[in-house]
Wavefront OBJ file of the C-alpha trace (Angstrom):
o trace
v 175.718 132.441 151.064
v 172.807 133.922 149.133
v 172.387 133.226 145.406
v 172.823 136.929 144.711
v 176.172 137.092 146.516
v 177.425 133.907 144.858
v 176.398 135.228 141.435
v 178.285 138.484 142.028
v 181.416 136.678 143.193
v 181.302 134.173 140.340
v 180.974 136.858 137.686
v 183.965 138.707 139.105
v 186.194 135.628 138.883
v 184.811 134.038 135.690
v 187.553 133.990 133.034
v 187.068 135.223 129.498
v 186.106 132.079 127.588
v 183.561 130.702 125.125
v 181.355 129.461 127.991
v 181.632 129.520 131.790
v 179.145 128.106 134.316
v 179.007 127.402 138.031
v 176.931 124.731 139.756
v 176.529 125.097 143.531
v 175.145 122.257 145.681
v 174.295 122.272 149.390
v 173.091 118.883 150.658
v 172.003 117.983 154.201
v 171.193 114.442 155.250
v 169.793 112.782 158.378
v 169.346 109.044 158.978
v 167.254 107.738 161.882
v 167.261 103.990 162.530
v 165.791 101.722 165.175
v 167.110 98.174 164.916
v 166.007 95.344 167.168
v 164.123 97.979 169.189
v 167.330 99.920 169.903
v 167.922 103.430 168.580
v 171.093 103.529 166.486
v 173.377 106.610 166.445
v 171.714 109.399 164.502
v 173.749 110.079 161.341
v 173.829 113.603 159.963
v 175.942 115.168 157.230
v 176.359 118.531 155.531
v 178.155 118.879 152.202
v 178.430 122.065 150.154
v 180.604 123.314 147.317
v 180.700 124.460 143.722
v 182.031 123.318 140.365
v 183.129 125.726 137.654
v 182.912 124.538 134.041
v 184.867 126.298 131.292
v 184.638 125.710 127.544
v 187.268 127.483 125.458
v 189.110 126.910 122.168
v 187.171 123.655 121.755
v 188.299 122.171 125.067
v 186.458 121.625 128.328
v 187.689 121.799 131.908
v 186.347 121.588 135.452
v 187.423 123.049 138.770
v 185.625 122.170 142.017
v 185.958 123.678 145.482
v 184.315 123.796 148.902
v 185.958 127.192 149.461
v 183.268 129.617 148.335
v 185.286 132.730 149.039
v 186.324 134.887 146.122
v 189.816 133.401 146.288
v 188.498 129.816 146.340
v 186.198 130.358 143.371
v 188.944 132.147 141.468
v 191.322 129.192 141.904
v 188.612 126.771 140.720
v 187.920 128.947 137.666
v 191.620 129.148 136.817
v 191.945 125.376 137.122
v 188.931 124.832 134.858
v 190.360 127.224 132.260
v 193.728 125.473 132.368
v 192.129 122.088 131.784
v 189.988 123.472 128.952
v 193.150 124.638 127.194
v 194.930 121.331 127.873
v 192.073 119.328 126.359
v 191.610 121.614 123.340
v 192.214 119.644 120.172
v 192.286 116.323 122.048
v 188.594 115.823 122.854
v 185.979 113.666 121.128
v 184.093 116.816 120.104
v 184.755 120.508 119.694
v 182.991 121.673 122.853
v 182.947 125.293 121.683
v 180.531 124.316 118.917
v 177.959 122.924 121.384
v 175.183 125.344 122.261
v 175.076 125.099 126.048
v 171.768 126.057 127.672
v 171.192 129.100 129.877
v 168.444 128.096 132.356
v 166.291 130.604 134.195
v 163.825 128.162 135.771
v 163.083 127.221 139.361
v 162.104 123.826 140.785
v 160.906 123.003 144.277
v 159.770 119.654 145.661
v 156.112 119.856 146.761
v 156.072 119.173 150.520
v 152.902 118.853 152.591
v 154.465 117.866 155.952
v 158.039 119.204 156.276
v 160.660 116.982 157.933
v 161.449 119.799 160.384
v 157.791 120.208 161.428
v 157.978 117.059 163.581
v 160.426 116.836 166.474
v 163.329 114.405 166.501
v 161.839 112.623 169.514
v 158.501 112.167 167.755
v 160.130 110.686 164.641
v 162.165 108.326 166.799
v 158.988 107.277 168.635
v 157.368 106.510 165.276
v 160.306 104.291 164.322
v 160.285 102.520 167.685
v 156.606 101.749 167.271
v 156.986 100.353 163.754
v 160.100 98.386 164.711
v 158.265 96.783 167.637
v 155.429 95.773 165.300
v 157.910 93.768 163.204
v 158.878 91.543 166.153
v 155.803 89.305 166.072
v 157.499 85.966 166.735
v 160.691 84.611 168.373
v 161.788 83.465 164.908
v 162.122 87.106 163.808
v 165.848 87.461 164.522
v 166.571 90.873 162.987
v 164.250 93.801 162.344
v 164.578 97.504 161.628
v 162.710 100.688 160.828
v 164.621 103.544 159.188
v 163.971 107.026 157.819
v 166.507 108.769 155.601
v 165.865 112.424 154.781
v 167.907 114.524 152.353
v 167.448 118.227 151.614
v 169.353 119.644 148.643
v 169.652 123.151 147.275
v 171.261 123.662 143.880
v 171.988 126.799 141.839
v 173.199 126.849 138.248
v 174.545 130.072 136.757
v 176.459 131.197 133.688
v 178.896 134.076 133.301
v 176.588 135.727 130.783
v 173.649 136.065 133.161
v 171.602 132.853 133.410
v 170.494 131.650 136.850
v 168.427 128.576 137.729
v 167.542 127.463 141.257
v 166.283 124.094 142.527
v 165.318 122.775 145.961
v 164.778 119.075 146.609
v 163.451 117.094 149.562
v 163.908 113.317 149.522
v 162.597 110.652 151.901
v 163.545 106.974 151.986
v 161.533 104.841 154.467
v 162.734 101.306 155.244
v 161.090 98.395 157.056
v 162.819 95.005 157.189
v 162.234 91.718 159.013
v 164.492 88.655 158.873
v 163.234 85.307 160.169
v 165.253 82.194 160.936
v 164.466 78.595 161.843
v 167.225 76.007 161.730
v 169.064 76.308 158.409
v 166.373 78.490 156.840
v 166.549 82.299 156.775
v 164.146 84.630 154.968
v 163.915 88.414 154.688
v 161.019 90.645 153.676
v 161.227 94.393 153.173
v 158.965 97.295 152.363
v 159.222 97.262 148.575
v 162.832 96.114 148.651
v 163.825 99.578 149.962
v 162.326 100.943 146.762
v 159.815 103.396 148.236
v 162.007 106.429 147.620
v 160.189 109.648 146.804
v 160.429 113.391 146.857
v 158.274 115.042 149.475
v 157.897 115.410 153.213
v 156.654 113.107 155.945
v 153.390 112.640 154.030
v 155.341 110.041 152.016
v 155.040 107.649 154.985
v 151.280 107.407 154.572
v 151.473 107.473 150.773
v 153.590 104.280 150.740
v 151.896 102.491 153.657
v 154.798 102.751 156.075
v 152.556 102.826 159.149
v 150.528 99.743 158.210
v 153.017 97.394 156.525
v 154.988 95.966 159.471
v 152.695 93.044 160.463
v 152.441 91.787 156.865
v 156.202 92.070 156.349
v 156.808 89.962 159.454
v 154.115 87.443 158.469
v 155.605 87.051 154.986
v 159.099 86.421 156.370
v 157.764 83.719 158.694
v 155.728 82.077 155.920
v 158.797 81.852 153.675
v 160.617 79.743 156.300
v 158.435 76.723 155.540
v 157.664 77.487 151.896
v 158.978 75.130 149.190
v 161.547 76.280 146.663
v 160.285 77.994 143.547
v 159.686 75.522 140.695
v 162.029 75.546 137.707
v 161.357 75.590 133.992
v 159.979 77.734 131.189
v 156.790 79.411 132.318
v 154.846 82.674 132.512
v 155.909 85.219 135.108
v 153.942 88.113 136.607
v 156.262 90.750 138.074
v 155.063 93.210 140.717
v 156.151 96.868 140.453
v 158.846 96.458 143.121
v 160.552 93.934 140.827
v 159.729 95.720 137.587
v 161.725 98.757 138.732
v 164.992 96.773 138.717
v 164.104 95.080 135.432
v 163.553 98.495 133.841
v 166.644 99.966 135.484
v 169.119 97.282 134.444
v 167.829 96.060 131.081
v 166.419 99.305 129.640
v 167.933 102.229 131.542
v 171.617 101.364 131.545
v 171.827 99.964 128.004
v 170.167 103.117 126.650
v 172.603 105.587 128.261
v 174.192 107.208 125.241
v 177.675 107.657 126.678
v 177.718 103.920 127.395
v 176.639 103.194 123.802
v 179.481 105.470 122.657
v 181.943 103.433 124.743
v 182.626 105.638 127.757
v 181.935 102.935 130.367
v 183.660 100.006 128.697
v 186.622 99.833 131.108
v 184.477 100.179 134.235
v 180.901 98.956 133.915
v 180.787 97.648 130.360
v 179.150 98.772 127.164
v 175.673 98.124 125.729
v 174.123 95.696 123.290
v 172.357 98.743 121.794
v 174.067 100.426 118.849
v 173.411 103.806 117.268
v 171.840 102.324 114.130
v 169.088 100.693 116.226
v 167.558 104.029 117.203
v 164.268 104.590 115.406
v 163.891 101.055 114.062
v 164.834 98.409 116.639
v 162.050 96.325 118.187
v 162.988 96.435 121.863
v 159.788 94.782 123.084
v 156.247 93.822 122.210
v 153.708 96.414 121.069
v 152.686 96.787 124.730
v 156.043 98.240 125.783
v 155.921 102.019 126.237
v 158.721 103.601 128.268
v 159.043 107.295 129.025
v 161.746 109.485 130.478
v 159.953 111.991 132.681
v 161.826 114.130 135.239
v 158.827 116.453 135.595
v 156.632 114.339 137.920
v 156.398 116.224 141.223
v 156.797 113.414 143.780
v 159.039 110.976 141.926
v 162.533 110.439 143.248
v 164.584 111.927 140.397
v 162.395 114.817 139.274
v 163.864 118.239 138.489
v 163.253 121.379 136.479
v 166.518 121.185 134.532
v 169.513 118.857 134.477
v 173.042 119.640 135.671
v 173.971 121.122 132.283
v 170.939 123.425 132.487
v 168.745 121.611 129.934
v 165.012 122.008 130.756
v 163.357 118.724 131.739
v 160.446 117.369 129.749
v 158.734 114.039 129.162
v 160.027 112.031 126.189
v 159.111 108.609 124.861
v 162.164 106.362 124.802
v 160.342 103.252 123.597
v 156.923 103.538 121.946
v 154.804 100.513 120.988
v 157.920 98.394 121.385
v 160.142 100.432 119.028
v 163.270 102.131 120.360
v 162.954 105.866 119.618
v 165.813 107.580 121.473
v 168.722 107.019 123.825
v 169.334 108.644 127.194
v 171.897 111.157 125.982
v 172.634 114.609 127.404
v 173.534 117.699 125.387
v 177.211 116.691 124.965
v 176.430 113.085 123.985
v 173.771 114.313 121.586
v 176.416 116.439 119.882
v 178.842 113.520 119.707
v 176.284 111.143 118.230
v 174.258 113.605 116.167
v 171.089 112.251 117.752
v 168.252 113.576 119.897
v 168.366 112.716 123.569
v 166.918 113.888 126.876
v 167.747 116.217 129.784
v 169.828 113.727 131.750
v 173.254 115.255 132.492
v 173.469 114.465 136.199
v 176.182 114.644 138.844
v 176.367 113.027 142.263
v 177.368 116.286 143.911
v 179.297 119.526 143.451
v 182.626 117.692 143.092
v 181.637 115.495 140.144
v 181.025 116.487 136.504
v 177.620 115.594 135.049
v 177.397 112.497 132.849
v 174.540 110.648 131.130
v 172.311 109.151 133.844
v 168.813 107.854 134.206
v 166.347 110.018 136.121
v 162.669 108.967 136.115
v 162.403 106.099 133.646
v 158.851 104.771 133.689
v 156.838 102.031 132.045
v 153.463 103.419 131.029
v 150.282 101.707 132.221
v 148.326 99.266 130.094
v 144.746 98.080 130.433
v 144.898 94.807 132.407
v 144.025 94.314 136.083
v 146.154 92.041 138.234
v 143.284 89.537 138.383
v 143.121 89.488 134.573
v 146.864 88.844 134.304
v 146.711 86.025 136.843
v 143.695 84.529 135.074
v 145.626 84.468 131.790
v 148.361 82.206 133.224
v 148.078 78.431 133.000
v 151.358 77.730 134.781
v 153.659 80.370 136.208
v 154.879 82.374 139.187
v 153.968 85.775 140.621
v 157.132 87.432 141.946
v 157.542 90.405 144.294
v 160.389 92.551 145.588
v 163.858 92.376 144.107
v 166.630 91.018 146.317
v 169.445 90.209 143.862
v 170.532 91.007 140.330
v 173.301 90.267 137.875
v 173.744 91.438 134.292
v 176.558 91.063 131.785
v 178.861 93.849 130.597
v 176.710 94.604 127.539
v 173.545 94.868 129.644
v 171.979 92.008 127.741
v 171.989 88.696 129.634
v 170.577 89.018 133.154
v 169.505 87.099 136.239
v 167.209 88.403 138.983
v 166.058 87.063 142.327
v 163.000 88.069 144.354
v 162.037 87.888 148.021
v 158.581 86.408 147.446
v 156.920 84.088 144.962
v 153.498 82.550 144.533
v 152.690 79.771 142.094
v 149.945 80.381 139.518
v 148.038 77.325 138.304
v 145.118 77.450 135.871
v 144.555 81.151 136.408
v 144.675 81.070 140.223
v 147.276 81.998 142.831
v 148.206 78.934 144.903
v 151.082 78.206 147.294
v 153.837 80.603 148.343
v 157.381 79.683 147.240
v 160.777 80.920 148.392
v 163.826 82.051 146.438
v 162.128 82.694 143.082
v 164.630 83.569 140.360
v 164.488 84.114 136.622
v 166.929 84.842 133.816
v 166.798 86.023 130.251
v 168.227 88.176 127.500
v 167.161 91.806 127.272
v 166.962 91.633 123.488
v 164.212 88.979 123.657
v 162.726 89.203 127.168
v 160.806 92.413 126.492
v 159.375 91.001 123.266
v 157.626 88.393 125.428
v 155.725 91.104 127.310
v 152.209 89.678 127.156
v 150.069 91.974 129.345
v 150.658 95.339 131.057
v 148.831 96.286 134.223
v 146.440 99.196 134.529
v 146.599 102.081 137.021
v 145.332 99.853 139.849
v 148.576 97.830 139.641
v 150.864 100.867 139.286
v 153.401 102.097 141.852
v 155.954 104.927 142.058
v 159.331 103.787 143.379
v 163.063 104.284 142.902
v 166.586 103.613 144.107
v 169.084 105.876 145.916
v 172.092 103.826 144.831
v 172.694 103.853 141.069
v 176.448 103.753 140.467
v 178.321 104.666 137.313
v 181.315 106.615 136.027
v 184.964 107.186 136.879
v 185.363 108.506 139.494
v 182.277 106.642 140.639
v 179.060 108.587 141.076
v 176.010 107.329 142.992
v 172.764 109.084 142.049
v 169.052 108.812 142.806
v 166.817 107.261 140.149
v 163.035 107.045 139.975
v 161.005 104.290 138.334
v 157.246 103.878 138.106
v 155.624 100.783 136.681
v 152.501 98.648 136.714
v 152.657 94.901 137.189
v 153.478 93.013 133.970
v 153.058 89.503 132.554
v 155.864 87.887 130.539
v 155.678 84.615 128.593
v 158.242 81.804 128.283
v 160.587 82.927 131.057
v 163.398 80.712 132.371
v 162.482 80.369 136.085
v 164.477 78.536 138.749
v 164.473 78.145 142.521
v 167.228 78.520 145.088
v 169.061 75.773 146.868
l 1 2 3 4 5 6 7 8 9 10 11 12 13 14 15 16 17 18 19 20 21 22 23 24 25 26 27 28 29 30 31 32 33 34 35 36 37 38 39 40 41 42 43 44 45 46 47 48 49 50 51 52 53 54 55 56 57 58 59 60 61 62 63 64 65 66 67 68 69 70 71 72 73 74 75 76 77 78 79 80 81 82 83 84 85 86 87 88 89 90 91 92 93 94 95 96 97 98 99 100 101 102 103 104 105 106 107 108 109 110 111 112 113 114 115 116 117 118 119 120 121 122 123 124 125 126 127 128 129 130 131 132 133 134 135 136 137 138 139 140 141 142 143 144 145 146 147 148 149 150 151 152 153 154 155 156 157 158 159 160 161 162 163 164 165 166 167 168 169 170 171 172 173 174 175 176 177 178 179 180 181 182 183 184 185 186 187 188 189 190 191 192 193 194 195 196 197 198 199 200 201 202 203 204 205 206 207 208 209 210 211 212 213 214 215 216 217 218 219 220 221 222 223 224 225 226 227 228 229 230 231 232 233 234 235 236 237 238 239 240 241 242 243 244 245 246 247 248 249 250 251 252 253 254 255 256 257 258 259 260 261 262 263 264 265 266 267 268 269 270 271 272 273 274 275 276 277 278 279 280 281 282 283 284 285 286 287 288 289 290 291 292 293 294 295 296 297 298 299 300 301 302 303 304 305 306 307 308 309 310 311 312 313 314 315 316 317 318 319 320 321 322 323 324 325 326 327 328 329 330 331 332 333 334 335 336 337 338 339 340 341 342 343 344 345 346 347 348 349 350 351 352 353 354 355 356 357 358 359 360 361 362 363 364 365 366 367 368 369 370 371 372 373 374 375 376 377 378 379 380 381 382 383 384 385 386 387 388 389 390 391 392 393 394 395 396 397 398 399 400 401 402 403 404 405 406 407 408 409 410 411 412 413 414 415 416 417 418 419 420 421 422 423 424 425 426 427 428 429 430 431 432 433 434 435 436 437 438 439 440 441 442 443 444 445 446 447 448 449 450 451 452 453 454 455 456 457 458 459 460 461 462 463 464 465 466 467 468 469 470 471 472 473 474 475 476 477 478
């Protein structure tokens, strides 16, 4: 269906109400995987449908359908209107008083080498070659190379004439090697599956997919005989592929405004952040600068406008360590009476948008990796997240990494396995001692951020340099 035809049909069935919108999503996915040198079944999916949103008499309602005929859209619109009237007078805000946006923008992922420009056989041959390069030793007992491509088209329209269109192309490359000897098992991955970006097949070269396999295998083998990570209070240098999870869990989730307002308390917890902290609370040291920026062309969660139609723009969330704003969409901003960002996001056409992270990035500092290492008397350099746990207020946390290397007197020394650390969000970021420069910076993300009831899994981007933290509680595995 063309946008023009859908617009015409929608405007014929849209009920008379204070506000009516339709969000259409068409998403196509293909996963290619070679594991242990064997091609796995190719997984493809197609999912398309639309959600009608109606605001009337102060209430709000939704109606979703995969039937895009006039009859199907009419039934969805009638359902949305019915729910708007049922919720009128019983909602946390008067939705009719919220000025909903009317977008007219377009967004398209920049693609240099389209997924479709290379044959299926050629892409499979690439994966077979990289998979074979992971099997460097009999002790490599499991190994895989995977490409996951997603193409999404989304249209947002209102009954009074607004129309915004967005096209996205996502690529997630994966390399993994698991080694075993006796009772010891170790796994190394390409960035902990964190090299998720928008773009075409050029992403493979941008993230080093074609050159990383031998080092991944070598690292896994080296970890088999490495000692456990030492324990105690010490300095920690975190690589970008660990920083992304630290940012995600201990800054992103606690700053989601609907969570602060209590919406997640019966599912995924609340937040240690309260409304009165905004504008005054010292979240971290003066070196901590965090931005919300969905406008970066190649990052995983970039867009022109969010799923409520709010235009995307870069905003400082934390500046010089002080918390400036929460991650609240247009509805949460109205509830709280506070400024937010363009972050109303939905998993697909059959979910309503809620407050979600998009691209949440830690801005670069001025220190090289060598300078950060040289500043450490006793500590550990950690790479690549492999486990995480955080309490229901997003405050106390524990993280584990795939790879560690001891730092003694300003020099990297022996490799250690199972490096872990724990802390409290409210104090951990205040111990940020040095922030890496552009030479330490990487653009990454995750395809699996879950939240909401019913649950929604969305894509999130994070970019960060390496960072040095003081007085961290470090411990090794058993």
